[in-house]
N, C-alpha and C positions, 0 to 999 in steps of 0.2 A: 483446472488444477483443483484437487481436493486434498485438504490437510486436516488432520485431527490434532487439535491443540489441547494441552493439559490445563484447562481452566473453563469455568462456566461462561456462557455466552456474554453476560454483562461485563465480565473482566476482559474477555477478548475484544468486545466492541470498544471498550475504553482504550485498550492498547492500540487499536486501529485508528482511533480518532483523537486522543489526547496529544497535543503537540509535544510535550516533554517526553512522553512514553514513546511516541512514534519516532522521535529523533534517536532513540536508543537502538532501534532494530531496522530502520528503513534502509533499503538499498543493498547493493552488492557488497561482498566482503571487502574490507579496507576503506570503504567510503565513510565519511563523517557528515553528519547533518547539522550544520551550524544554526539553522533557523527554520522554523515551521510557523507559518501564519495560517489561521483557519477560522472561518466563520461557519460553524457546523450547523447548517440548516439548508433545506432545499432552496436553491438559488444563491446560496452563500459561496464565496470563493475561498480557495486555498492556494498556497504557494510554498514550495519546499526548495531550500537551497541544498545542493549536494556538492560535497568537496571530494573529488577522487584522490587516491593516494599521491598522484602526481598531476600537476596542471591546475588550471583555474576552476573556481566554482562555477556551476551552472544551475539552472532552475527548471522546475516543472511546475505547472499550475493547472487549475481547472475550476469547475463549478460542481457543487453537490447537486445531484439530481433527486436522490431519495435517501432520507435519513430516518430509519425506523428502528431505534434501539430496542432490544439488542439483536434484532434478527436480520437487518438488511442495511447495506450501505452501497450507494452507487454514485459515481462521479465521472466527469470528463477528465481526461489526462492528456496534456499537451506539453511538449518541450518548448521553452522559450528559446528562440533562435534555433528552430528544429533543423535536423539533418534533412537534406532533400528527400530522403527515403521515409521520413516521418509524416504522420498525419495524426490529428486528434483521434483518440480512442475513448472507449467507455469501459470503466472498471465496475464490476458488480461483485459484491461479497455477500453471500447468504450464510448465516450462522444458525446451526442446528445443535441444540444441546442434546447430549446422549442420556441425560438423567443420572449420570454418575460423576458429574463434575468436569467433563470434557466437552469440547465443542468441535463439530465438523464444520470447516469453512469451505464453501464452494466458491472458488474464485474464477472469474471469467474476464478477459480483457480482449478487445478487438474493435474493429477490424484493422489489421496491420497492412501496410502498403507492400511489404516484402517479407519473405520467409526469414531473411537475415534479421530484420527488426523484431519479428516474433521471437526468434531464438535468443536475441539479446535480452528482451524483456523477460522471457521464461527463466533464463539464468539468474537475472537480478531478483525476480520475485522468489525463486526457489531459495536463494541465499538469504534474502530478507526474512522469509517465513522460517527458515532454520534458526536465524537469530531470535525471532519472536518466540519460537518454541522454547529456546534456551532461557530467554528472559522470564517466560511464564513458569518454567520449571523451578527457577531460582526464587520466585516470589514467596 
């Protein structure tokens, strides 16, 4: 997935990594993020609590693999108490400034165990990036 976001790479990187900012845009529409824990360094861990519109909270967690502000962020992604169709994936975000105050974000996540899980994540990331874009436009 490639997205052009209306902010410089440093601002976008901060929005991708700052727990308070991340909680404002993360996840599919209707979800609330009550808590984000993050040790932003290679080998550091993170954990995100997600609250769907209905039902109990659930968590995702992982480890940062590469943290190179403001150009690159990579981490593992695993659901706590995963669905049988889930497995740990790797997320990589490359940020490229356009020299005019916007940033191209190249996002890759994989490998997924099933096409259904890929589609679910694609929908969630699309909605999350839409919210991030709106947040950046309002700043």
